[in-house]
C-alpha positions in Angstrom: 281.9 196.9 102.9 283.6 195.3 99.9 283.1 192.3 97.7 285.2 190.3 95.3 283.6 188.0 92.8 285.7 186.4 90.0 288.2 189.3 90.0 285.6 192.0 90.5 285.9 194.3 93.5 283.2 196.5 94.8 283.5 198.9 97.7 280.9 201.1 99.3 281.0 203.4 102.3 279.7 201.1 105.1 281.5 199.4 108.0 280.4 195.8 108.4 282.9 194.3 110.8 282.3 194.6 114.5 285.8 195.8 115.1 285.3 198.8 112.7 281.8 199.8 113.7 283.1 202.0 116.6 284.7 204.2 113.9 281.5 204.7 112.0 280.6 208.4 112.5 277.7 208.3 110.0 275.2 207.3 112.7 273.4 205.1 110.3 273.2 207.7 107.5 275.3 206.1 104.9 273.2 207.3 101.9 271.8 203.9 101.2 275.2 202.2 101.0 273.9 198.7 101.8 271.2 199.0 99.1 273.9 200.1 96.5 276.0 197.1 97.6 273.1 194.7 97.1 272.5 196.1 93.6 276.1 195.3 92.8 275.7 191.8 94.2 272.6 191.2 92.2 273.9 192.8 88.9 277.1 191.0 88.3 275.8 187.5 87.8 273.0 188.6 85.5 274.4 191.7 83.6 278.1 192.1 84.0 281.1 189.9 83.3 284.8 190.8 84.1 286.2 193.5 81.9 282.7 194.5 80.8 283.1 198.3 80.9 279.9 199.4 79.2 277.6 197.4 81.4 279.5 198.4 84.5 278.9 202.1 83.4 275.2 201.2 83.1 275.3 199.7 86.6 276.8 203.0 88.0 274.2 205.0 86.2 271.5 203.1 88.0 270.2 201.0 85.1 270.1 197.9 87.3 268.8 199.5 90.5 269.6 202.3 92.9 273.2 203.5 92.8 273.6 207.3 92.6 270.1 208.6 92.0 270.1 211.0 95.0 267.2 213.0 93.6 265.4 213.2 96.9 268.4 213.4 99.3 268.7 216.9 100.7 272.2 218.4 100.4 273.7 215.2 98.9 274.9 214.2 95.5 277.4 212.0 93.9 280.9 213.5 93.7 282.3 211.0 91.2 281.9 207.4 90.0 284.8 205.4 88.8 285.6 202.0 87.4 289.0 200.3 87.1 290.1 197.4 85.0 293.3 196.5 86.7 294.3 193.9 84.1 294.3 196.5 81.3 294.9 199.5 83.6 291.8 201.2 82.1 290.1 203.7 84.4 287.0 205.6 83.7 285.4 208.3 85.9 282.3 210.4 85.8 282.8 213.6 87.8 279.3 214.0 89.3 276.1 212.1 88.8 276.9 209.4 86.2 273.4 209.8 84.7 274.3 213.3 83.7 278.1 213.2 83.3 280.0 211.1 80.8 282.6 208.6 81.8 286.0 209.8 80.6 289.2 207.8 80.4 291.7 208.5 83.2 295.2 207.7 82.1 297.0 207.8 85.4 297.4 204.1 85.8 298.4 203.6 82.2 300.9 206.4 82.5 302.4 204.8 85.6 303.0 201.6 83.7 304.6 203.5 80.8 307.1 205.1 83.2 308.2 201.8 84.7 
């Protein structure tokens, strides 16, 4: 499932099209993917504008609703959270639960631009 609003792209791990549903091996256990997607839809108009890195980090930490707070999910946790500003090639990633791990700059995209 993905969304694009005014240059903002959000993707979560759910199949929504009928043609892709046969490939969904999750059997409905997508770790609240649709809920996370709805939190993004609801958050951008009220809290986040394009290129708003700090409030996007707050979104991923769960400040505006459920995102990665898998405190009650057995044997499941967030591996990483990342955000990308493709206009400036800024990338930030938190390796693990973004409530507990800091977002650090990832320079791979900027380094690619420097090489070209």
